[in-house]
C-alpha positions in Angstrom: -25.6 -5.3 -19.2 -23.3 -4.9 -16.0 -24.9 -1.5 -14.8 -28.9 -1.3 -14.7 -31.2 -0.1 -12.3 -33.8 -2.8 -13.3 -36.9 -1.4 -11.6 -36.6 1.6 -13.2 -37.2 -0.1 -16.6 -39.6 -2.9 -17.6 -37.7 -6.5 -17.2 -39.9 -8.0 -20.1 -38.9 -5.4 -22.5 -35.1 -5.6 -21.5 -35.3 -9.3 -22.3 -37.2 -8.9 -25.6 -34.8 -6.1 -26.8 -32.1 -9.0 -26.5 -30.4 -8.4 -23.3 -30.6 -11.9 -21.3 -28.8 -10.8 -17.9 -28.3 -7.6 -16.1 -26.4 -6.9 -13.2 -28.3 -4.1 -10.7 -25.9 -1.7 -9.1 -28.2 0.0 -6.7 -31.5 -0.6 -5.1 -33.0 -1.3 -1.7 -32.5 -4.9 -0.2 -36.1 -5.8 0.3 -36.9 -5.1 -3.3 -33.8 -6.4 -5.8 -32.9 -9.5 -3.8 -36.2 -11.1 -3.9 -36.6 -10.2 -7.6 -32.8 -11.5 -8.5 -34.1 -14.6 -6.9 -37.1 -14.9 -9.0 -35.3 -13.9 -12.1 -33.8 -17.5 -11.8 -37.2 -19.2 -12.2 -38.6 -20.6 -15.7 -41.8 -18.2 -15.2 -39.7 -15.0 -15.0 -40.4 -12.5 -17.8 -37.2 -10.6 -17.9 -33.6 -11.1 -18.0 -31.2 -13.1 -15.3 -30.6 -10.3 -12.5 -27.4 -10.5 -10.2 -27.5 -7.4 -7.8 -25.3 -5.6 -5.8 -28.1 -4.3 -3.2 -27.7 -0.8 -1.8 -24.7 1.3 -2.5 -22.4 1.8 0.7 -22.2 5.6 1.3 -21.5 7.9 4.2 -24.1 9.5 6.1 -26.1 11.7 3.9 -23.9 10.8 0.8 -25.2 9.9 -2.7 -27.8 8.3 -3.2 -29.5 8.9 0.1 -30.9 12.5 -1.0 -31.7 11.7 -4.6 -35.1 11.8 -6.3 -34.5 8.9 -8.5 -33.6 6.5 -5.4 -36.1 4.9 -3.3 -35.3 4.7 0.6 -32.9 2.2 0.9 -30.9 2.5 -2.3 -28.1 3.6 -0.2 -26.6 2.2 3.2 -25.0 4.7 5.2 -21.8 3.4 6.8 -20.7 5.1 10.4 -17.2 3.4 11.1 -15.0 1.0 9.3 -16.6 -2.0 11.4 -20.3 -0.7 10.5 -18.8 -0.6 6.9 -17.4 -4.0 7.2 -20.9 -5.1 8.9 -22.6 -3.7 5.5 -20.4 -6.3 3.2 -21.2 -8.9 5.5 -24.9 -8.4 5.4 -25.1 -8.1 1.6 -22.9 -11.2 1.1 -25.2 -13.1 3.2 -28.3 -11.9 1.2 -26.2 -12.9 -1.9 -24.8 -9.8 -3.4 -23.1 -10.6 -6.7 -20.7 -7.1 -6.0 -20.3 -4.3 -3.4 -21.0 -1.1 -4.8 -19.9 2.0 -2.8 -20.6 5.6 -3.4 -17.7 8.0 -3.9 -19.6 10.9 -5.3 -18.1 14.0 -3.8 -19.8 16.0 -6.2 -23.4 15.2 -4.6 -22.5 14.8 -1.0 -20.2 13.1 1.8 -18.1 10.0 0.9 -16.8 6.9 3.0 -13.6 8.0 4.9 -10.4 6.4 3.4 -10.6 3.9 6.5 -14.3 3.0 5.9 -13.4 2.5 2.1 -10.4 0.5 2.9 -12.6 -1.8 5.2 -15.2 -2.3 2.6 -12.8 -3.5 0.2 -11.1 -5.9 2.6 -14.2 -7.1 3.9 -15.8 -7.4 0.1 -12.5 -9.7 -1.2 -12.7 -11.7 2.3 -16.2 -12.7 0.7 -14.7 -13.3 -2.6 -16.9 -10.2 -4.0 -15.8 -7.6 -6.0 -16.1 -3.8 -5.2 -17.4 -1.3 -7.8 -17.5 2.3 -7.3 -19.4 5.6 -8.3 -16.4 7.7 -8.3 -17.1 11.2 -9.2 -15.4 14.2 -8.0 -12.0 15.3 -7.4 -9.4 12.8 -6.6 -12.1 9.8 -6.0 -10.8 7.5 -8.9 -7.3 7.9 -6.9 -9.0 7.0 -3.6 -10.6 4.1 -5.2 -7.4 2.9 -6.6 -5.5 3.2 -3.2 -8.2 1.3 -1.4 -8.3 -1.6 -3.9 -11.4 -1.0 -5.8 -11.8 -3.6 -8.5 -14.3 -1.7 -10.8 -15.6 1.7 -11.9 -19.3 1.8 -12.3 -18.8 4.7 -14.9 -16.2 5.9 -17.1 -14.8 8.9 -15.6 -16.0 12.2 -17.1 -13.3 14.5 -15.6 -10.0 13.9 -17.2 -7.8 11.4 -15.5 -4.0 11.7 -15.7 -1.9 9.3 -17.8 -0.5 7.9 -14.5 -3.9 7.1 -12.9 -5.1 5.9 -16.1 -1.7 3.2 -16.1 -2.5 2.6 -12.6 -6.3 1.8 -13.3 -5.5 -0.4 -16.4 -3.5 -2.7 -14.0 -6.1 -2.9 -11.1 -9.6 -2.1 -12.6 -12.1 -2.5 -15.2 -14.4 -0.1 -16.3 -18.1 -0.2 -17.2 -18.9 1.9 -20.0 -21.9 3.5 -19.5 -20.9 6.2 -21.9 -24.5 7.6 -23.4 -25.5 8.9 -20.2 -23.4 11.5 -20.6 -24.7 12.6 -24.0 -28.0 11.0 -24.8 -27.2 11.0 -28.4 -25.7 14.4 -28.2 -22.2 15.7 -28.3 -21.0 17.2 -24.8 -17.9 18.0 -23.0 -18.7 15.1 -20.8 -18.7 12.7 -23.6 -15.6 13.9 -25.0 -13.7 13.6 -21.9 -14.8 10.3 -21.0 -13.9 9.0 -24.3 -10.6 10.1 -24.2 -10.5 8.7 -20.5 -11.6 5.2 -21.9 -9.5 5.4 -25.1 -6.1 6.0 -23.1 -7.5 3.2 -20.6 -8.1 0.8 -23.3 -4.6 1.6 -25.1 -3.2 0.7 -21.7 -4.5 -2.6 -21.8 -7.6 -1.9 -19.4 -10.7 -4.2 -19.4 -13.9 -2.7 -20.6 -17.3 -4.3 -19.9 -20.8 -3.2 -21.5 -22.9 -1.4 -19.2 -25.6 1.3 -19.8 -26.9 2.7 -16.2 -30.3 1.4 -17.6 -33.0 3.7 -15.7 -31.1 6.9 -16.1 -33.1 9.0 -18.5 -33.6 7.9 -21.9 -31.4 4.7 -22.0 -33.7 2.2 -23.8 -34.7 -1.0 -22.7 -32.6 -4.1 -24.3 -29.3 -3.9 -26.1 -28.3 -0.1 -26.7 -26.7 0.2 -29.8 -25.5 3.8 -29.4 -23.3 2.6 -26.4 -21.9 0.0 -28.2 -21.0 2.8 -31.0 -19.4 4.9 -28.3 -17.5 2.0 -27.2 -15.8 1.8 -30.9 -15.5 5.4 -30.9 -13.4 4.8 -27.8 -11.1 2.7 -29.9 -12.6 -0.6 -29.4 -12.9 -3.0 -32.4 -16.2 -4.7 -32.8 -15.3 -8.0 -31.8 -14.2 -6.5 -28.5 -17.3 -4.9 -28.1 -19.4 -8.0 -28.6 -16.9 -9.7 -26.2 -18.0 -6.9 -23.3 -21.5 -7.7 -23.9 -21.0 -11.4 -23.3 -21.8 -12.7 -19.6 -20.1 -16.0 -20.0 -19.0 -18.3 -22.7 -21.8 -21.3 -23.4 -21.1 -24.2 -21.8 -21.4 -28.2 -22.9 -25.0 -29.3 -22.6 -25.9 -26.4 -20.4 -28.9 -24.0 -21.2 -28.0 -21.2 -23.2 -28.5 -17.6 -23.7 -28.6 -16.9 -27.2 -29.8 -13.9 -29.4 -30.2 -13.9 -33.3 -29.8 -10.9 -35.3 -30.8 -10.3 -39.2 -27.2 -9.1 -39.8 -23.8 -9.9 -38.4 -22.8 -7.3 -35.9 -18.9 -8.2 -36.7 -19.6 -6.3 -39.8 -21.8 -3.5 -38.5 -22.6 -3.0 -34.9 -26.0 -1.2 -36.1 -27.2 -4.9 -36.8 -27.9 -5.0 -32.8 -30.8 -2.9 -33.5 -32.4 -5.9 -35.3 -33.1 -8.7 -32.7 -34.7 -11.5 -34.4 -34.7 -14.1 -31.8 -34.1 -14.3 -27.9 -33.2 -17.7 -26.0 -33.0 -17.0 -22.2 -31.7 -20.3 -20.5 -32.6 -22.7 -23.6 -36.1 -21.4 -23.9 -37.2 -19.1 -26.7 -38.8 -15.9 -25.0 -39.0 -13.6 -28.3 -39.4 -13.9 -31.9 -38.8 -17.6 -33.4 
């Protein structure tokens, strides 16, 4: 699951539900990086955790004033050089990606100069940049600065020209069900249309749920997978979007076993029978 806030869930339940690796996209430095380090130990009762650390944001920007986010979930940047310093700090701590907040609906966002410097510094450190892009023109700003990924499928309609440009430069993390939580909403309809056109244009889509947001369940979220099918992906493409990496010869494996084949019906993901994490049986068996 490439978009979680793992401390807003229960790591043991996430693993028992069939998710063996996660990427945390927004949490305080002093809490998330020690947890990510601990997740590499055989004794850890949860998935492997890779983390971005705090979101880079403007002073007073999202998520610094949001109730769900503890202090330190956003790292305010005050200039292009400060933005680059923030990237370098996170790289030294072991960040797996750099997340930038472009949520103009919730407050100020980094300037164009700040955003460009974030992307340049991240790419110098060989780290991808993922963006929460929300509000008029924010996806376009991300494209212009060189952002590598959208952390959410946008839920305001993107033009065909923007979709085409994004498909050549970015991948999108699905996070569709946070726009519906099992219901039909205008936001999910628009997001599905955006993702469908992105897929047709050849864009790369990866599975992520924004675990910790509302009623998203721990473990594999089958409704997210089914919404990806509604956006035009084949079942095999959805499963590929859920895989962290291929199996390696003589390497400890992450595997799950299901009662039925998800290639025939993705609802088989609801019936996890066995979970193996790093070669060790952790559930079922």
